Residue, then its C-alpha position, 0 to 999 in steps of 0.5 A: x557465486x552464492x553457497x546456495x548456488x554451490x550446493x544446488x545449482x539445478x535448484x537455482x535454475x529451477x527457481x529463475x525459470x519458475x520465477x521467469x514464468x511467474x512474471x509473464x503469467x503476472x504480466x499477463x494477469x495485469x488486466x484485473x482492476x487496481x483498487x482506485x481512490x473514493x473522494x474521500x480517500x482523495x482528500x484523505x490522501x491530501x493531509x500533510x505528513x505528520x497531519x495526525x490530528x487532522x487525519x483523525x478529524x478526517x476520518x472521524x467526519x468520513x468513516x467511509x476511508x476506513x475500509x477494506x482496500x482503502x490501504x491499498x488504493x492509496x498505495x496505488x495512488x502512491x505509485x502513480x504519483x511516484x511515476x509522474x515524479x510527485x514524490x510529496x504526493x506519493x509520501x503523503x499517500x504511503x503515510x496515510x495507507x500506513x496509519x490505516x494498516x496500523x490502525x486495522x492491526x489494533x483491532x475491531x476499534x483500532x483507529x481509536x486506540x492508534x490516535x489515543x497513544 
């Protein structure tokens, strides 16, 4: 029992009920289409871990990997790979997704800034 439960036991039960209902509705809404890898993103996802120069060269040749939703598509691919037991590929997908996310946070020309550092 945590302090929160002792101080507000009804609040904990209400939160559990809301969470359970939310989980059920998320399952129903699970039919929404998940972002998928484009052929360029699939190639990008195959770049080995710590292959920063390869990633930079690839992005310069394939600007279509730096688009909204690309990082999410890579995370979906990572989840699917891990579900199949392909941990190495899952790690590569996560790595490339994070690379895109970090670059995006650095601003309009974040990819260039990221790779110059």
